[in-house]
C-alpha positions as CSV (number, residue, x, y, z in Angstrom):
1,M,26.6,-51.9,28.7
2,N,30.3,-53.0,29.0
3,F,30.4,-56.8,30.1
4,E,31.2,-60.0,28.5
5,L,29.9,-63.4,29.0
6,K,32.5,-65.9,30.1
7,G,30.6,-68.9,31.0
8,N,27.9,-68.3,33.7
9,Q,30.0,-65.3,34.7
10,V,29.5,-61.6,33.4
11,Q,32.5,-59.6,33.5
12,K,32.6,-55.7,33.7
13,E,34.8,-52.6,34.2
14,F,35.0,-51.5,38.1
15,I,36.4,-48.4,39.4
16,K,38.2,-49.6,42.7
17,L,38.3,-47.3,45.6
18,E,38.6,-46.5,49.1
19,K,35.8,-47.0,51.2
20,V,36.1,-43.5,52.9
21,N,35.9,-41.7,49.2
22,V,33.0,-43.7,47.9
23,Q,30.5,-41.5,48.9
24,N,32.6,-38.3,47.7
25,F,33.0,-40.0,44.3
26,I,29.1,-40.6,43.7
27,N,28.2,-37.3,44.4
28,L,31.4,-36.3,42.0
29,I,30.4,-38.1,39.4
30,K,26.6,-36.8,39.8
31,K,27.6,-33.5,39.6
32,E,30.3,-33.4,36.6
33,F,28.4,-35.6,34.7
34,A,24.9,-35.3,35.0
35,L,22.3,-37.3,32.9
36,K,25.0,-39.9,31.9
37,D,24.3,-43.6,33.1
38,I,28.0,-43.5,34.8
39,I,27.5,-46.0,37.3
40,D,25.7,-49.8,36.6
41,F,23.4,-50.2,39.6
42,R,22.3,-53.3,37.7
43,Y,25.0,-54.8,39.5
44,K,26.7,-54.9,43.0
45,F,29.3,-52.8,44.5
46,I,32.1,-55.4,45.7
47,K,33.9,-54.6,48.8
48,E,37.5,-55.9,49.6
49,N,38.8,-55.2,52.5
50,N,39.4,-51.4,52.7
51,F,38.2,-51.0,49.2
52,V,35.1,-51.0,47.1
53,L,34.6,-51.6,43.4
54,I,32.0,-49.7,41.8
55,P,30.4,-50.9,38.4
56,I,30.4,-48.9,35.6
57,N,28.5,-48.8,32.1
58,K,30.6,-48.9,28.7
59,G,32.1,-45.9,27.3
60,Y,32.8,-44.0,30.3
61,S,36.2,-45.3,32.2
62,M,38.1,-43.1,29.7
63,D,35.9,-39.6,30.8
64,I,36.0,-41.0,34.7
65,K,39.9,-41.3,34.7
66,Q,40.5,-38.1,32.5
67,F,38.1,-36.3,35.4
68,L,39.7,-37.7,38.3
69,D,43.5,-37.7,36.7
70,A,43.0,-33.7,35.7
71,N,41.5,-33.1,39.4
72,N,43.8,-35.5,41.5
73,I,40.8,-35.9,43.6
74,V,41.2,-39.5,44.8
75,E,43.4,-42.6,44.0
76,Y,41.7,-45.1,42.1
77,K,42.3,-48.0,39.6
78,I,40.4,-49.3,36.5
79,L,39.8,-53.1,36.2
80,F,37.9,-56.2,35.3
81,R,36.2,-58.3,37.7
82,N,33.2,-60.9,37.4
83,A,30.1,-58.5,38.4
84,I,27.2,-59.9,40.7
85,P,23.6,-59.2,39.7
86,E,21.9,-56.8,41.9
87,F,18.5,-58.5,44.1
88,K,15.7,-58.7,42.0
89,F,14.0,-55.6,41.9
90,K,9.9,-56.1,41.6
91,T,8.9,-52.5,40.2
92,I,10.9,-49.8,38.7
93,E,9.9,-47.8,41.5
94,D,12.0,-50.2,43.7
95,I,15.1,-49.3,41.8
96,L,14.4,-45.2,41.5
97,K,13.0,-44.4,44.8
98,T,16.5,-44.2,46.2
99,R,18.2,-42.6,43.3
100,L,16.0,-40.1,42.2
101,P,15.2,-36.7,44.1
102,K,12.1,-37.0,46.3
103,S,10.2,-34.4,44.3
104,L,10.4,-36.8,41.0
105,I,9.5,-39.8,42.7
106,K,5.6,-39.2,42.2
107,F,6.2,-39.1,38.7
108,I,7.2,-42.8,38.2
109,P,5.0,-44.6,36.0
110,K,2.3,-47.3,37.8
111,S,2.6,-49.3,34.6
112,F,3.6,-49.5,30.8
113,D,2.8,-52.0,27.7
114,M,5.1,-55.0,27.0
115,I,5.0,-55.8,23.5
116,G,7.1,-58.8,22.5
117,S,11.0,-57.1,23.8
118,I,9.3,-53.5,23.7
119,A,8.2,-51.5,26.8
120,I,6.0,-48.5,25.9
121,V,5.5,-46.1,28.8
122,E,3.6,-42.7,29.4
123,F,4.6,-39.9,31.6
124,P,1.9,-37.7,32.1
125,G,1.9,-34.5,34.1
126,L,5.3,-33.6,33.7
127,D,4.4,-29.9,32.9
128,N,6.0,-28.3,35.9
129,L,9.2,-30.2,35.5
130,S,12.2,-28.6,33.6
131,Q,13.7,-30.0,30.6
132,E,16.8,-31.7,32.4
133,E,14.2,-33.1,34.9
134,G,12.3,-34.7,32.8
135,T,14.5,-35.9,30.7
136,S,16.2,-37.2,33.4
137,L,13.3,-38.9,34.7
138,K,12.5,-40.5,31.6
139,T,16.0,-42.0,30.9
140,A,15.8,-43.6,34.8
141,V,12.6,-45.1,34.0
142,G,14.0,-46.6,31.2
143,K,17.0,-48.2,32.1
144,A,14.9,-49.1,35.4
145,I,12.1,-50.9,33.1
146,T,15.1,-53.0,31.5
147,I,16.1,-54.2,34.6
148,V,12.7,-54.9,36.1
149,N,12.3,-57.1,33.1
150,S,15.3,-58.6,31.5
151,S,13.4,-59.5,28.0
152,I,13.1,-55.9,27.6
153,K,15.7,-54.1,24.7
154,S,14.4,-51.2,23.9
155,V,12.0,-48.7,26.1
156,Y,9.6,-45.8,24.0
157,E,7.7,-43.0,25.4
158,Q,4.4,-42.9,24.3
159,A,4.3,-38.8,23.2
160,S,1.0,-38.9,21.7
161,Q,-2.6,-40.5,21.4
162,V,-3.3,-43.2,19.2
163,K,-4.6,-41.2,16.3
164,G,-5.2,-41.1,12.4
165,E,-6.4,-43.2,9.8
166,Y,-4.0,-46.0,10.8
167,R,-4.7,-45.2,14.3
168,L,-0.8,-44.8,15.0
169,R,0.7,-43.2,18.0
170,K,4.1,-40.5,18.4
171,L,6.6,-42.9,19.6
172,Q,9.8,-41.3,21.2
173,F,13.2,-44.0,22.0
174,L,14.2,-43.5,25.6
175,Y,16.6,-46.3,26.6
176,G,18.4,-49.5,25.2
177,V,18.0,-50.3,21.3
178,D,16.3,-48.3,19.0
179,D,14.6,-50.9,17.0
180,P,10.3,-50.7,17.0
181,E,10.3,-54.5,15.1
182,T,10.1,-57.0,17.4
183,I,8.1,-60.7,18.0
184,H,5.4,-61.0,20.4
185,K,3.4,-64.1,21.8
186,E,0.4,-64.1,23.0
187,N,-2.1,-67.1,23.7
188,H,0.0,-69.7,21.6
189,A,0.1,-67.3,19.2
190,I,3.2,-65.2,17.6
191,F,3.3,-62.0,16.3
192,K,5.8,-59.8,13.9
193,I,5.3,-56.2,14.9
194,N,6.7,-52.9,14.2
195,V,5.5,-50.7,17.1
196,K,5.9,-47.3,14.8
197,K,4.4,-48.5,11.6
198,T,1.4,-50.5,13.2
199,Y,-1.4,-51.0,15.6
200,F,-1.0,-53.1,18.5
201,T,-2.4,-52.9,22.2
202,P,-1.0,-56.2,24.5
203,R,-4.3,-54.3,26.8
204,L,-7.0,-56.8,24.7
205,V,-5.2,-60.2,25.5
206,T,-8.0,-61.4,27.9
207,E,-10.4,-60.4,25.3
208,R,-8.9,-62.1,22.0
209,N,-8.3,-65.2,24.3
210,R,-12.1,-64.9,25.0
211,I,-13.2,-64.5,21.5
212,S,-11.0,-67.6,19.7
213,S,-12.7,-70.0,22.6
214,L,-16.4,-69.1,21.9
215,E,-18.3,-72.3,20.4
216,I,-17.7,-71.0,16.8
217,N,-19.2,-73.3,14.3
218,K,-17.3,-75.4,11.8
219,N,-16.8,-73.9,8.2
220,E,-18.0,-70.4,10.0
221,T,-17.0,-67.3,7.3
222,I,-15.4,-64.4,9.4
223,V,-14.9,-60.9,8.8
224,D,-12.3,-58.9,10.6
225,M,-12.8,-56.0,9.7
226,F,-9.7,-53.9,11.2
227,A,-7.6,-56.6,11.5
228,G,-4.4,-54.5,12.1
229,V,-1.3,-57.5,12.5
230,G,-4.0,-60.3,13.0
231,P,-4.2,-60.8,16.9
232,F,-7.7,-61.8,16.7
233,S,-7.9,-63.3,13.3
234,I,-5.0,-65.7,14.0
235,Q,-6.1,-66.8,17.2
236,I,-9.2,-67.8,16.0
237,A,-7.4,-69.8,12.9
238,K,-5.2,-71.4,15.3
239,K,-8.0,-72.7,17.5
240,K,-11.5,-72.9,15.0
241,D,-11.9,-74.3,11.7
242,V,-13.1,-71.5,9.9
243,I,-12.3,-69.2,7.1
244,I,-11.3,-65.2,8.0
245,H,-11.2,-62.8,5.7
246,S,-9.0,-60.1,7.5
247,F,-9.0,-56.3,6.1
248,D,-6.8,-53.3,6.7
249,I,-6.6,-50.2,5.4
250,N,-2.7,-49.7,6.4
251,L,-0.5,-51.6,3.8
252,D,2.2,-52.1,6.6
253,A,-0.3,-53.6,8.9
254,I,-1.3,-56.4,6.0
255,N,2.1,-56.8,5.0
256,Y,2.8,-57.9,9.0
257,L,-0.2,-59.9,8.6
258,K,0.7,-62.2,5.6
259,T,3.8,-62.3,7.9
260,N,2.2,-63.6,10.3
261,I,-0.4,-65.8,9.1
262,K,2.7,-67.6,7.8
263,L,4.6,-67.9,11.4
264,N,1.2,-69.3,12.4
265,H,0.7,-71.9,9.9
266,V,-2.7,-70.3,9.2
267,E,-2.4,-69.6,5.4
268,D,-5.5,-71.6,4.3
269,K,-7.4,-70.2,6.6
270,V,-6.8,-66.3,7.0
271,F,-7.0,-64.3,3.5
272,P,-5.8,-60.4,4.2
273,Y,-7.1,-57.4,2.1
274,N,-5.5,-54.2,1.8
275,T,-8.2,-52.0,1.5
276,D,-11.2,-49.9,3.3
277,V,-13.9,-52.0,4.4
278,K,-16.4,-48.9,3.3
279,K,-15.2,-49.5,-0.3
280,L,-17.0,-53.3,-0.1
281,L,-20.1,-51.3,-0.6
282,I,-19.3,-50.2,-4.0
283,P,-21.6,-52.1,-6.6
284,D,-18.7,-53.7,-8.3
285,N,-16.2,-54.0,-5.4
286,K,-14.9,-57.6,-6.3
287,Y,-14.5,-58.3,-2.5
288,G,-17.7,-56.6,-1.6
289,T,-19.8,-59.1,-4.4
290,L,-18.1,-62.1,-3.0
291,L,-18.6,-61.7,0.5
292,K,-22.3,-59.8,0.5
293,D,-24.8,-62.3,2.4
294,Q,-21.9,-64.6,3.4
295,I,-20.6,-63.7,6.5
296,D,-21.7,-65.8,9.5
297,R,-19.5,-63.3,12.0
298,V,-17.7,-59.9,12.2
299,I,-15.3,-58.1,14.6
300,M,-15.4,-54.6,14.9
301,N,-12.2,-53.4,16.7
302,L,-12.3,-49.8,16.2
303,P,-14.0,-48.6,19.3
304,E,-13.6,-45.3,18.5
305,R,-15.9,-45.5,15.3
306,S,-17.0,-48.6,15.2
307,L,-20.6,-47.7,14.6
308,E,-19.7,-45.5,11.8
309,F,-19.0,-49.3,9.8
310,L,-22.2,-51.1,10.9
311,D,-23.6,-50.9,7.3
312,V,-20.6,-52.7,6.2
313,A,-21.0,-55.2,8.9
314,C,-25.2,-55.9,7.8
315,Y,-24.0,-55.8,4.4
316,L,-21.8,-58.8,4.5
317,I,-23.9,-61.1,7.1
318,K,-26.0,-63.8,5.9
319,R,-29.7,-63.0,5.3
320,E,-30.9,-65.2,8.0
321,G,-28.4,-62.9,10.4
322,G,-25.3,-63.7,12.2
323,I,-23.2,-62.6,14.9
324,I,-21.3,-58.9,15.4
325,H,-18.2,-58.5,18.1
326,N,-18.4,-54.6,18.5
327,Y,-15.9,-52.8,20.6
328,Q,-17.3,-48.7,21.8
329,F,-15.6,-46.2,23.8
330,C,-18.9,-45.7,25.8
331,M,-19.4,-42.3,28.4
332,K,-19.6,-43.3,32.4
333,P,-22.0,-43.8,33.5
334,N,-23.8,-46.9,32.4
335,P,-21.3,-47.6,29.5
336,I,-22.9,-50.6,28.9
337,R,-26.5,-49.5,28.9
338,R,-25.4,-46.9,26.4
339,G,-23.1,-48.9,24.3
340,I,-26.2,-51.5,23.6
341,N,-28.3,-48.2,22.9
342,Q,-26.1,-46.8,20.4
343,F,-25.7,-50.0,18.4
344,K,-29.0,-50.5,18.3
345,E,-30.3,-47.4,17.5
346,K,-27.6,-47.3,14.7
347,L,-28.8,-50.8,13.3
348,R,-32.3,-50.2,12.5
349,Q,-31.1,-47.9,10.0
350,Y,-30.0,-50.5,8.1
351,N,-32.9,-52.6,8.3
352,Y,-31.6,-55.0,11.0
353,Q,-32.3,-55.6,14.8
354,I,-31.0,-57.3,17.9
355,E,-31.9,-60.9,18.4
356,R,-30.0,-61.4,20.8
357,I,-27.2,-60.2,23.3
358,L,-25.2,-62.9,23.9
359,Y,-22.1,-60.6,26.3
360,A,-22.0,-57.2,27.0
361,K,-19.2,-55.8,29.3
362,K,-16.8,-53.5,30.3
363,V,-13.6,-54.4,28.9
364,K,-11.2,-51.8,30.7
365,S,-11.1,-47.9,31.6
366,Y,-10.0,-45.6,28.6
367,S,-10.1,-42.6,30.1
368,P,-11.6,-40.9,33.7
369,S,-14.7,-40.4,31.3
370,S,-15.1,-43.0,29.4
371,D,-14.6,-47.1,29.2
372,L,-14.0,-49.8,26.5
373,I,-16.9,-52.1,26.3
374,S,-17.7,-55.2,24.2
375,L,-20.9,-56.6,22.8
376,D,-21.5,-59.9,21.3
377,V,-25.0,-59.5,19.4
378,K,-27.1,-61.7,17.4
379,V,-28.5,-59.9,14.8
380,I,-31.3,-60.4,12.5
381,P,-32.6,-58.6,9.4
382,K,-36.2,-56.7,10.4
383,R,-39.6,-58.4,9.9
């Protein structure tokens, strides 16, 4: 983007044309330069008597000059002027509905994730579009996101679902600055995150606030089994006088967790471990030996596989019982009932039982056939 800040003013390059030539110019530019962002629609066209000044993006003035000179199409001037921001758009559709072909409007995403200065957007259902149409749509959406949200500097397409041992997704750079590292603020905590190397979803902001706001006893010992960069652990630690042992198998996630522990000043409360929690069950595992039967509360935020680790949770929970915060993807209909039944059935295998269900609700829809559910369960050994 071609602009300089001078006081509160923004200076940009403009093409100055007679009014009668403006639409012809725009049509020619679109045809000649195809997918390139020549015109900067974030700023207004300025009218001066019989002329119009059209704002252009950085790096294209020479292309335009060569094209117009070679074809001797219209008289023009390239000049710098103070730019006037366009009106504030509320949605990306507001921006694009007059700038994309009507055939592409229905493919504009209705929502996207914002993580710090990064936006992540999905484009389902583009199979019938040509490669050129798909590329044009995605680039336009990426730019529109940065216009609607001035804090967004980088836009990525989510090109795969979350998968693999580290729960990562393939991200394709779309627009802005190709930098997957950012600082994200949430519930009075701050997190340094690399969206390509670590798993993080902003869609659990309400759930993380709920858990960290519970009546947690002073000096409780907690295990966060799949801690990632620390959103559950750190938010709890900032509010409660507790000790939290935070595990993750992804070394990058643990390194960011260590950074975030320092950023949030909870070094005396949160202790990170780069290990698979299943290894805690090995008899001579030093962490398992240290934590066995010592834990008041376990957080199990691995919804696609959490029940596979219920044996570890029971191994860690105090013999008099404790609380498990469990997350599952459950099929519709009646996903909560299914989740409770699945949890109860698995729990029996480890000689534990449910004493009381403290909380059971749908967190969000996950797919047309399943929901993400949250269970807070008080468990005790079988009598």
